[in-house]
C-alpha positions as CSV (number, residue, x, y, z in Angstrom):
1,M,-23.4,1.3,29.1
2,F,-19.8,0.2,29.6
3,K,-17.3,3.0,30.4
4,E,-13.7,2.6,31.2
5,K,-11.4,5.2,32.6
6,I,-8.9,6.2,30.0
7,N,-5.3,5.1,30.6
8,K,-2.3,4.7,28.4
9,D,-2.6,0.9,28.2
10,V,-6.2,1.2,26.8
11,I,-5.0,3.9,24.3
12,F,-2.0,1.8,23.2
13,D,-4.2,-1.3,22.7
14,R,-6.8,0.7,20.6
15,I,-4.1,2.4,18.5
16,V,-2.5,-1.0,17.8
17,M,-5.9,-2.4,16.8
18,V,-6.4,0.6,14.4
19,I,-2.9,0.1,12.9
20,R,-3.3,-3.6,12.5
21,D,-6.7,-3.1,10.8
22,F,-5.5,-0.1,8.7
23,F,-2.4,-1.8,7.4
24,N,-3.9,-5.3,7.3
25,C,-1.2,-6.7,9.5
26,P,-3.0,-8.6,12.3
27,D,0.0,-10.5,13.5
28,K,2.5,-7.7,13.4
29,I,4.3,-7.1,16.7
30,I,3.8,-3.5,17.6
31,S,5.4,-1.7,20.6
32,L,5.7,1.8,21.9
33,E,9.0,2.1,20.0
34,T,7.3,1.2,16.6
35,V,8.0,3.7,13.9
36,A,6.5,4.1,10.5
37,L,9.4,2.3,8.8
38,D,8.5,-0.8,10.8
39,I,5.1,-1.1,9.1
40,D,4.8,-2.0,5.4
41,G,2.9,0.7,3.6
42,W,3.2,3.4,6.3
43,D,4.2,6.3,4.0
44,S,3.3,10.0,4.3
45,L,-0.2,9.5,2.7
46,A,-0.9,6.5,4.9
47,H,0.3,8.5,7.9
48,T,-2.2,11.3,7.2
49,I,-5.1,8.8,6.8
50,L,-4.1,6.9,9.9
51,M,-4.1,10.1,11.9
52,L,-7.7,10.7,10.7
53,E,-8.6,7.2,11.7
54,L,-7.1,7.7,15.2
55,E,-9.0,11.0,15.5
56,R,-12.2,9.2,14.7
57,E,-11.4,6.3,17.0
58,F,-10.7,8.6,20.0
59,A,-13.0,11.6,19.1
60,I,-10.2,14.0,19.1
61,K,-8.5,16.4,16.7
62,F,-4.7,16.5,16.2
63,T,-3.1,19.7,15.0
64,V,-1.1,19.4,11.7
65,A,2.1,20.2,13.7
66,E,1.3,17.3,16.1
67,T,0.9,14.8,13.3
68,L,4.1,15.8,11.7
69,K,6.2,15.5,14.8
70,F,5.2,12.0,15.9
71,N,8.4,9.9,15.8
72,N,7.0,6.7,17.3
73,L,3.9,5.1,18.7
74,S,4.8,6.2,22.2
75,E,4.4,9.9,21.1
76,I,1.0,9.1,19.6
77,V,-0.1,7.4,22.8
78,E,1.1,10.4,24.8
79,A,-0.8,12.9,22.6
80,V,-4.0,10.9,22.7
81,F,-3.7,10.6,26.5
82,S,-3.2,14.3,26.8
83,Y,-6.5,14.9,25.0
84,K,-8.4,12.2,26.8
85,S,-6.9,12.1,30.3
86,H,-9.8,13.8,32.0
87,G,-12.5,11.8,30.2
88,S,-13.5,8.2,29.6
89,I,-14.1,6.1,26.5
90,N,-17.7,5.0,26.0
91,Y,-17.5,1.7,24.2
92,D,-21.2,1.4,23.5
93,S,-21.4,4.7,21.6
94,H,-18.2,4.4,19.6
95,P,-18.8,2.7,16.2
96,S,-15.4,1.2,15.8
97,S,-15.2,-0.2,19.3
98,R,-14.2,-3.8,19.4
99,L,-12.6,-4.3,22.8
């Protein structure tokens, strides 16, 4: 079993992977400053579904208020990190793991 201590770089990389898969933009340059307007198709419905995908990816649950206040990718990374900072990601047991 491969476990890696969670850190913001790992979170960022996994979020980018989910965004690229979800919006079918494998070559899109994504940074911590990326906002919804930077990604074609990232509207309010897509945002809601993306948040569900991220919850599944990291085995967490955002509050509705959290999902509505995210302004950029950095804020999403920080939120995931706050949920996962005392744990680790188990790549063997997570179905969408591709790292």
